[in-house]
N, C-alpha and C positions, 0 to 999 in steps of 0.2 A: 292640486293642479298638475296637468301632465308636464313632463319635462320637455324643455326645448331641445329638439334634435340637431340644432345647429352646431357646427364644429368649425375649427379653424386650424389650418396647417400652414406653417410658414417655412419655406425652403429658401436657403441662402445659397447663392452661387458665387464663386470666386473666379478670378482670372489667373490662368497658369501660362507662363511664358517659358519657352525653351525649345530644345529640339524634340524630335518625336519620342525618344526614349524617356526624357525627363517628363514630358507631358503625359506619356503613358503611365509612368510611375505615379504621377500626381492623380490622374484620373482613377487609377486602380485603388489608391487610398480612399478616394471619395466613394467609389463603388462599394468597397468593403464596409465603409462607415454607414452607407445607406442600407446595405444588407443587414447590418446588425440592428438597425433601427426598425426596419419593416420585416414582417413575416414573409416567408417564401411566396404565399399567394399574392400578397401585395406587390412583391417584386415582379411577378408575372404581369400584373396589371400595368405597372410602370413600363415594362418592356413593350406591352401592346400599345400603350399610348405613344411611346417613343416611335414605334414602327408606323403608327397612323400619321404622325406628324413629320415623318422623315422627308416627305415631298416638299414641305414648307421650310425645311431647315436650310439655313444659308451656308452651312459648311460645305466644302467641296467633297468629292467622293472619297479622297484619301483620308481626310479628317474624320468623315462620317464612319468609315470602316474602323479607324483607330478607336473612336469612342465606343462603337458597338462591341469591338473585341474586349475592351477593358471592362465595360459594364457586364458583359457575359461572364468574364472571369470572376468579377466581383460577386455576381449572382451565384456562381457555382460554389465559391468559398463560403458565402453566407448560408446557402442551403446546406452545405456539408456541416457547417458549424451548428446550424439549427438541429440537424438530424442527430449530431453527436450529443447535443444537450438533451434531446428528447429520449435517447436510448437509456435504459436503466443501466447503472454501473454493474459490471460483473464482479461478483464476490470472488475473493481469492480462494483457490483450492487449498484445503487443509494439507499440511505437510505429510509426507509418507516417510516412514523409517524402516530400517532393515536391522535384523538381528546380526550382531557381530559374532560370526561363527567361532572365532578362536578365543573369545573371551571366556575364561574359566572362572565361573563364580562359585565353584565347589572345589577349591584347591585343597590338596592333601595336607599341606603344611600350614595352612592358615584357616581362620574362621570363615565359614561360608557367608555369602551375602545375606541369605535368608536368616541365618542365626543372628548375625549382627543387626539386621533390620528389626527382628523380633525383640532383641535385647534393648534397643534404643526406643522402641515404641513411638514412632512419630505419629502425631495426631491429625495432621493436615497434609494435603498433597505437596505444599511447598516444603514442609519438613521432610516428607518422604524423598523429595528431590535432593535435598541437602544431605540426607543420610546416605543415599546411593552414591552421590558424588564424593562424599568423604570416604566411603569404603573403597571406591575405585582408586582414589588418590592415595590414601594413607594406609590402607590394608594391602591392596594389590600393587601399589607404587606405580600406577600408570600415569602417563602424560599424554597430551594431545587427545583429551577426552572429547568426543563428539556427541551430538544428539542421539546417534545410533547406540552408543555405549549406555546412555541414560535409558533409552528405550529398552534395551536388553535387560537392564537392571529392573525396570518396572515389571517387565514380563516375568522375571525370575521370582519376584516376591508377590506376583499375582495381584497387582494393583492396576487400576485404570491408568492409561498413559495420557498425560496432558499434552498440550501444545508446548513442546519442550523449549523452543527458542523464546516464546512469549513468557513462559514461566521463569526461565533464567533471567530475562530482562526485568521482570516484575520483582523477583527476589533481590536482584542487584539494586534496583531503585528503592525498594521499600525497607529492606533489611540490611543490605550491604554484605550478605553472606556469600555471594557468588560474583566472580569476575566474569562478566559476559561480553567482554570486549571482542572476543573471537569465538564464534559458536563452534568452531572446529578445534578449540583448545580451551574448553571450560575449566575454570579453576575455582577452588574454594578459598575465600579470604580468611585472614586470621580470626575475625569475628565469627565467621561460619564454622571454623574449626573449633573455636571455644564453645559455640552453641552445642555442637554434637558431643564434644568431650565432657562438658561440665553441666549442660542443661538437660540433656536427655540420658535416661528417661527422667521425666519430671518427678519431683518429690511425691512420694506416696504411690508411685507406679512401679511395682517390682518387676524384675525381668521375667518372672514366670507367671505374671498376672494373667 
């Protein structure tokens, strides 16, 4: 059987008492609520009906203008809200990093980063991150290590560069090896130091493998 096309809409009205400012604020709230309930096209129909019935309205000219202004403002807010909801959210741009020009990863009196990296043989990108941070902190004795330092390290050992801030946070949450409280002052925790010192290279993986 065909469906019945009948529908029912029930609209409740309330009474607002006060001066023009308080009435305007009350009407504005109602207009915004109506705007959230109806689509913009439906709002335009409501406005047309309102204009057609304006001659029969018992309000005086000043009150009519007040109601019209408030409803128009509510329509604009509702329309803008509808448009913002319909727009696809913009994806965040990936971060960009810069090489730290004065970062010497081939010091004359210390092991180079590449040699240290090859000696420790990290197997995953998060391990590569921790090894590079360990080298910068404990071999070079640097403080205030930033994502740009880590980026320079990844380039030095010719490995793909990750999203450094996201990886620092992930390692911190899952392993506890990195203190990522301040991305401009990345630190290695004691568990992170122990991992690089005592767990790498893994058993059975020789340094010259």
